Steps between C-alpha positions, in 0.01 A plus 500: 500500500247583768650489851240239600580281199867531595425373849308194383733413218783325680706319237367692203818484293470126458132516412560756225702240310279200574301484179820535299676225692549135420172330405597149620249391768607344827331166495434484873281810467324354197437179692335694784282694255395194301419300812284783633308531173458126451357474851235757415414367154447839337473555124751722314718689750822699459739544794807721472756518783788750480777520757855622536624245248251601233201293397469217751188346350284563196236232525205440272255257657265363231585798279545482120827309444617732223467818708733652760300492829628841615362661182149353510239772552237470775234732643657651814195617694581723796873489433409786266436720803879536534507677165189712560653634822835553329332703226346738754834532679662583165234768442572633848872503417416715195267721708197399296326344802513579871462174691365693798231677296132409492402252229219746417764747381581263212174318425209738430241221543636389839206451742448797731449265794857371438649849500743434788687219320863581412698353211749315721211337687390333177846348463530387862148348522405745776243704303181345637380438142331159492637217288259453210526119520293520821230721348268259314388739224859599423627142521238395243626774266851361529372181340322682215716486182362836384573685828785746549678633808302824470178299539630361827598850612143626445356220712757539775444877518169423675670294774599691817852491637552214744708705747665837539786516247841431650375326815539133402620260231247330272601355164311669216517421130263794443762739639755381246256544214465862614880529508515388136241763406715770664794387283286529189357841594841647579688361200243481221617142438333171572614332820699231321647742244643712782651194670659396171641848439643549849603149602446203273670629184800666672557192716462255210201335669370406157241245613305746716165618364133528586361147459324428173386144568661371181705191417826672602387491865478182704146361522344484846373201697341396825550170677183292511532174695875538461489535120559826308201640312537793259303813597410811297717809526402770745376832357834679517341835412343514846845449653698813417733600782409222741590214264475420133869514409671203337870423502780248546708378792813644338347850486375490858855419608620794290274732699681425824833520321402853400402591857833371627695701243315824574338509156147524643489734799681830520441761769285530808176444310588128505564464873156358580485255207663224709441633852270332757203703619400579857135553580376750762422215742862383480442209261806442284402403145758307299392647168640800317347629177418203283773298675464240774777526760426186697840339579591134485663415830756773562539580130358819354274442206321709237242343277137442414250225434263497204180311422272504197242253374710199414835646607711545815834675538758612756825691480736553792831687522730449801739794462758412766532150354494606133219251442199530270233228472219523244210251480248535214230233482221444249257390771278707725421462867839359603781632720775619267640680805538169685723366220699824490558490875592131504760554227637818661515335842706214359748750357512709817534208739162555667321196638135449409262569790435176690189412706526473878289298740232648720133579477428866415362718780130590472570873459679440166166529323276773366405706197762742369475785252813493279391781269285411203355190669470313829662173602367267766703272726304237691568179689398167357607148596774624731663731246446840342344560159533808283211621285484795258296600196616342173755503357659565841661227714309240693574172673648345814795667672809351662676672787851635431564693823318625806278732296581412137329260261524389136261331262545126538723355228637828366714684756607772254156583360304654788626585851290658774647681802279593797601807702365438849503631856307374804336222294364748249619528140378835363726489193651249261751502216398279212779412256367395161533591132853622561384769743422559866142606573446663844160414643276613784262277694137586429321214674518150647 
């Protein structure tokens, strides 16, 4: 086991046996899960909660009655980044890839203007490579059923780096597509074939595969006027490395079981997989390589959020509490992470954030760059409002503390912290989609 994994593991012995333990749910946990899902009115959703006593809840909300909820297969979106990063760390362990090397050393068609980008910077979202979803020509390709990830790569090769590599954090799906191409170039296997060979087959994660969009995968929906409407599948071929994997709640729990047991990471090449990053300006980034490290209260947490057209997902592992919570929903544009946090908080004895009285000060406003996009905070009708490009968060905020706010009505979904001095707030930390996004003020 990597020394870093050993430090974060805590009570790993109990977790190793969790999936083999008693399958009888604890009905108080089920009641919490069902109440949370009923309140939100989502279509088919699977929630799996595993704790020291085994499976605490295995809830299927509006799922097929003849199917085990933990075995239903959903598109996982960006949760797949955990596996992309793990594959490159495994190649580093086998000395087939140097994480500190230039990406250009492994991809012959890598743009010359991106020459300074290192492999580990792809995995930590510090490469400066723009996210293709915010480049209109590339985003249109992602919606073309005939397009492939290589088509996106050709378009993105014409886009300059957004900043000097390694100097800041900015979430980039494009970077993870490049990571998948490195895996394919170095192994001679397709991205998903390598993951199956190295991880999914040995760990008995039998549901995991590159999405096919067939009847074995849960159909996607959006909520329109509060009612679920079926939507077409996303083009999964444009989502290799950054998303596009499908799998079950049971197998996502198995992944963290394998980390806890030492079956995933061996040697120093794995030290940075689950290690926070520190930027040259001193900003501490709670994201490792394909793993969000944003805690819940005082509890360490590893996990990731995922979103695809018609699907939302979140997985969180709390190693010192031997707790895993998986939420897989067949509806897009919703906060699976809010449900995961609400359920975990109930198990960990953490109170939900509660609003406090008091009008916000005028300097808690402005435009902030949080990486791939900007958010705006402005005053309206005596309160603050958050705005961001779709599908990002927007709506009125309630005050939780002197410089902290949450979206009204959903205290676990989006939380905004201002970092201020002398009535100026040059930086923020935006908590959403299971992550923390550091931001810099760019205007009033």
